[in-house]
N, C-alpha and C positions, 0 to 999 in steps of 0.2 A: 743965360741961366734957361733951363732945358724946356723944350715944348713938351707937353702931356698927348697921349695917345691912347683913345678905348679901344681896344679891341673886342669885335663882338661875334662869337664864331662858338658852338657847340660841339665841335671837331677841336682837342684839346690839344694834339700834333699841330693843325693848323695854327692854333692861340703862343704855340712854341714854335711854331719857321716863324710865327712875324713880327713875335715879343724880340725873338734873338736878331733877327736884321735889323731890327726897329731901334732895338739898345747897342746895336756896334755900329748905327749911324749918328746917336747919340740922344737918344728918345729917352723919355721915361714913361713905360706902357703901364695902362691899365688892364686886369683881363676881366669880361664879362659872358658867362656861356650862356647867354642870348637875350633877347628883348628886356623882359624883366627885370633880367637879373641886371642890364646893361640901365638902366633907370635909376635903378640904388643909385650909382653910383656917378650919376651928373651933380656934380658939386660947383661947378661954374668955374674950376681949370682945366679945363679938357678943349687941347688947343684945336685936336682933332676925331674925327674915329673913322673907324674900316673896320665895317660888317658887313656879316655874312646875307645871305636871303633867306635861304630854306633851314630854320631853325623851330624847335617846340617852344609851345608858349607864347611866345610875341614872336610873331617872325621881323628880318633886318627889315621889311619895305614899313610895316605897320609900325616901329620900331622909328623909322624915319623916318613917317612921316608926324610920329606925337614927338619926335626930338625938336623938328621947327616949331612947333605950337610956344612952346618953350621959349622966353625973349633970351636969354642967356646965350641961345645956341641956333637962336633962328640965322645968322650969321657964319658955323661953323662949319668948314670941311666935311662933308662923309664920303667916302669910296665904298662901294662896292666889292667884294672881295668873295666870288661867288664858283659857282660849278653854269652857274644859268646864263645863256648866251645869247638867248630868242631877244628878237628886238624886242618887242612888244612890252619882255621884262627889262628892259634898260630904259624905255620908251619911258615906262611906271615911276621908275629907279630915279631917270631925271626929271619928272612932274613931281613927285616928291621931294627930291630936292636934293639929291646926287650930284657933288662935281666930278665922279672917273666914275669907269666901272670899269675892275679888272677880273680878267676868269680864271680861275683853277683848271686845269696847276699852274702855276705863276712863277716866276724869276722875283725871288728876294727883292734884287736889285731895280728889276721894273717894277714893284709895290714903294721901294726905298726914294726913286725917279719921283714919283706920281707924289710921295707925300714931302719930301724936298719941297715941290712946286707948290704945293696947295698950303702948307704951314710955311706961313712970311708972318 
C-alpha cells in the first residue's frame, strides 16, 4: 500500500515539483496551499508532511506546532522544505518537531531520499 504525503506550500510550482518527485517514487500526494488549508486535510491517513515555512494565513512552524498537538499526528514525521536557512529558524523547527530541514532550491532526489528514510 502506498504511503500518503501531505505537501504544504503556497507556491504552486514548488508543490508540482515535489508532487511529481514523490509520485514517481511511489507515494500518494495531497496538496495544501497553506497551514490553514493543510489543517482541513488531516484525516488520519497521512504518513509524512512536507511543509514550507513562509506562507500566508498560517505559516509552516505554526502549522507544525498545531499538528503535534493532534494525537494521531504526534509522531508523524515532518520535513520543512523552505528558503529559510538561518540556524535560529532551524532550531525553532526542531523544537516544534520537524525531523528534517531542506533548503530551497533543492534536488528532488534529496527530498525523496529524506522521505524514504522517514516514511517507514
